[in-house]
N, C-alpha and C positions, 0 to 999 in steps of 0.2 A: 408837515407843519410849515406855515409861512412865518418866518422869523423877521421881525421888523428891525430897522436900524437901531432903535433904542434897546431892543433885546440883545442884539449883537454887542453893542457897546457895554451894556450892563454885565453880560456874561464875561466879556473880556476883562472888565474891572474886577469881577469876582475871581477870575483866574489869577490876576495879579495879586490879590489879597491871599489866595491859596498859596502862591509861591512864598510869600512872606511868612505864612504860618508854618511852612515846611522847613524854614531856616532854623538852624541851631543858634541859640543866644538871641541878642537883641536884633531888631530889624532897623537898619540904617536907611532912612528915606525921609523925604521932605525936610532935609537939613537937621534931623534929630535922630536920637536912638529911641526906639519904641519897644515895649515889652508887652505884646498882645497876650491876652488871656487864652488858655487852651480851650478848645471846643470839645463838647461831648461827642463821642462816637458810639453809635448803637450797634449791637450785635446783629440784629435783624429787624425787619419791619414792625413786628408786634411791640417792640420796645419804644417805638416812636409815638404811639398813641398816648400813653400816660404823660409824656413830655409835652405834647401838643395841648392836652387838656390843662396841664398846669400853667402853660404860657397864656392860654386864653383866659384862665381865671385871673392870672397876674395882671393882665391888661384890661380886665373887666368886659370881655367880649362874651355875650351870652348866646352867640350863634355857634353851635358845635361844628367841629370838623371830624370827619371819619378818615382814618388812615388805612390804606389797603395796599396790598402788593400789586406792583405793575408787572405785566407779563414781559415787556421788553426791558432792555438794560440801558437804553440810550439816555434817559433823563428822568428826573422826578417831575411831577406835573400836578397842578391844582386845577380843579374844575368844579364849580358849584358845590362847595362844602366838602369836597373829597380831595385828599392828597394821595396820589399814587406814587409809590417809591419802589424801584426795582429791588429785589431781594439780593442778599449777598451771594446766594447760590446761583443767581441769574446774572452775575457780573455787576451788581449794583453797589458794591462796597463803598465806592466814592460818595454815593448819595446818602449813605447812612450816617449823616453828620448833622450836628446841631444847626449849622448855618443853612443847610438845605431845608430843614424843617422851618426855620425862621423865615427863609425866603418864601416858602409856600404859604406860611401864615400871613405874611405881609400881603400876598395876593388876596387872601380871604378878607383882610381888614380894609383893603382898598379896591374892592370889586370895580371892574371897568377901567382901571387906570393902567393896565398892562405893566410896563416897566417904566412908568412915568415918574414925575416928581413926588407925587403923594406916596407911591409905592416905595421909592428910594427912602423917603423920610420914615415911613413905617418900618422898613427893614433896619435902618440905622437905629431907630428908637427901640426896636425889639432886641437888637444886640446889646444896647446899653441896659435895658430893663432886666436882661437875663444874666447880668454880671460880667459884661464885656465892654466896659466903657472905653478902654483904649482901642480895642478893635473897632468899636463903633466910630470913634473919631477918625481912625485911619481909613475906614471905609468911606466916610463922608468926604474926606480930603481926596481919596482916590476917585470918587465920583466927580468931584469938582475938576480934577486934573483931566479926567476923561471927557469932560464937557457934558456930563450927565446932570440934569437939574435935580436938586433935592429941595423939596418944599421947606419953607421955614417952619420952625417949631410953633405949635399952637399956643 
């Protein structure tokens, strides 16, 4: 896989947000205390499909996504209406998370944008729409600090 500079920067920003979520109590960053909402963790890949279906309905997207197990354990992946996620038994427990599903749904909603500004906006908006407004704002600020463009709200 050929990883672009924007992908590397976006993944690094996501790892920063992950570290915040792993903290006990409030997150102290950006000169304030933040209380990010907890994320859903899935037991295994089949649990992700109903969640994805609900999110697509929530945002009014009528193009379905199929969720399947990925053979490898390196990462989740989106391609042409399919999200592939490694199973827990294949070392993929890290990817069985709500933010992973939302990341891949953002790819579906912004086909062709990679990890660009439209993708970042879709990801932040999905976090907010699914009950994570504080985490969405923290993610948007983290993008800004990492030099990642986030498209303006429509």
